C-alpha positions as CSV (number, residue, x, y, z in Angstrom):
1,X,151.0,-24.5,-16.9
2,X,149.6,-26.1,-13.8
3,X,150.8,-25.1,-10.4
4,X,152.2,-28.1,-8.1
5,X,153.9,-28.5,-4.6
6,X,157.6,-28.0,-4.9
7,X,158.7,-28.7,-1.3
8,X,157.2,-29.2,1.9
9,X,158.6,-28.7,5.5
10,X,156.5,-30.8,8.0
11,X,156.6,-29.8,11.7
12,X,158.5,-26.5,12.0
13,X,158.5,-25.1,15.4
14,X,158.1,-21.5,15.8
15,X,161.1,-20.3,17.7
16,X,160.7,-16.7,17.9
17,X,158.5,-13.6,16.6
18,X,159.5,-10.3,15.6
19,X,156.4,-8.2,15.2
20,X,158.5,-4.9,14.3
21,X,160.1,-6.6,11.4
22,X,159.0,-6.1,8.0
23,X,157.5,-9.3,7.0
24,X,158.5,-12.5,6.3
25,X,159.5,-16.0,7.7
26,X,163.1,-16.6,8.8
27,X,163.8,-20.5,8.1
28,X,167.1,-22.1,8.9
29,X,169.3,-21.9,5.7
30,X,170.2,-25.6,5.7
31,X,166.4,-26.4,5.6
32,X,166.0,-24.0,2.5
33,X,169.1,-25.3,0.7
34,X,167.9,-28.9,1.3
35,X,164.1,-28.3,0.2
36,X,165.6,-25.8,-2.6
37,X,163.8,-22.8,-1.4
38,X,165.4,-19.6,-2.5
39,X,165.6,-16.3,-0.5
40,X,162.6,-14.1,-0.7
41,X,160.7,-17.2,-2.5
42,X,157.0,-17.4,-1.7
43,X,155.9,-19.7,0.9
44,X,152.7,-21.1,2.2
45,X,152.2,-21.9,6.1
46,X,149.6,-23.3,8.2
47,X,149.6,-23.3,12.0
48,X,148.5,-26.7,13.3
49,X,147.4,-25.2,16.6
50,X,145.0,-22.5,15.3
51,X,144.5,-23.5,11.8
52,X,145.4,-20.4,10.3
53,X,146.9,-20.2,6.5
54,X,148.9,-17.4,5.2
55,X,151.8,-16.9,2.7
56,X,154.8,-14.7,3.0
57,X,158.5,-15.0,1.9
58,X,161.3,-16.9,3.0
59,X,164.5,-15.4,4.5
60,X,167.5,-17.6,5.3
61,X,168.4,-17.8,9.2
62,X,170.4,-19.6,11.7
63,X,170.1,-23.3,12.3
64,X,167.2,-24.4,14.3
65,X,165.5,-21.0,14.2
66,X,161.8,-20.4,12.7
67,X,160.7,-17.1,13.0
68,X,157.7,-15.2,12.4
69,X,158.4,-11.7,11.2
70,X,156.1,-8.7,10.9
71,X,152.3,-9.0,11.2
72,X,152.7,-12.8,10.8
73,X,154.0,-12.4,14.2
74,X,150.5,-12.9,15.5
75,X,149.7,-15.9,13.7
76,X,151.7,-18.2,16.1
77,X,153.0,-18.7,19.3
78,X,156.7,-19.9,20.3
79,X,156.5,-23.8,20.0
80,X,153.5,-24.0,17.8
81,X,153.8,-26.3,15.0
82,X,153.9,-25.2,11.3
83,X,153.7,-26.7,8.1
84,X,155.6,-24.9,5.4
85,X,155.2,-25.5,1.5
86,X,156.3,-24.0,-2.0
87,X,154.6,-24.1,-5.5
88,X,156.3,-24.4,-8.9
89,X,154.7,-24.1,-12.5
90,X,155.3,-27.0,-14.8
91,X,153.4,-29.1,-17.2
92,X,153.6,-32.3,-15.7
93,X,154.4,-32.8,-11.9
94,X,158.1,-33.9,-11.6
95,X,157.9,-34.8,-7.8
96,X,158.9,-32.6,-4.5
97,X,161.0,-33.1,-1.6
98,X,159.3,-33.6,1.7
99,X,161.3,-32.8,5.0
100,X,159.8,-34.1,8.4
101,X,161.3,-32.1,11.2
102,X,161.8,-32.6,14.9
103,X,161.1,-30.0,18.0
104,X,164.7,-28.5,17.3
105,X,163.7,-28.0,13.6
106,X,166.3,-30.6,12.5
107,X,165.4,-33.3,10.0
108,X,164.5,-36.8,11.1
109,X,163.2,-37.9,7.7
110,X,163.4,-36.8,4.0
111,X,160.8,-38.3,1.5
112,X,159.9,-37.4,-2.1
113,X,156.2,-37.0,-3.5
114,X,156.8,-39.1,-6.6
115,X,156.4,-37.5,-10.2
116,X,153.1,-37.8,-12.1
117,X,152.6,-41.1,-14.0
118,X,149.0,-40.5,-15.5
């Protein structure tokens, strides 16, 4: 089995930070559903302002809100833009959804990385 990208959220904006929470990233439930990200699924993030990369797990949250929880709250500031993606294991890449977001964390465009043809 190989590991391939499963979904990507491009342009999430940090709307809050909760240092005293036990950890995770709170992501709008509608985005999680659209990108097929399950609660407590491992997600990988990169802050476009700092270049910092980390992984944590996803928690469903209110529409428009993307909150860094626990120690990860120190990895970004409100309004920083973040890329988020998941991976999955499969024999051949079967494609992945990519959601492009605006400053309010609403989808502006959806595309797919096509399945492997090699």
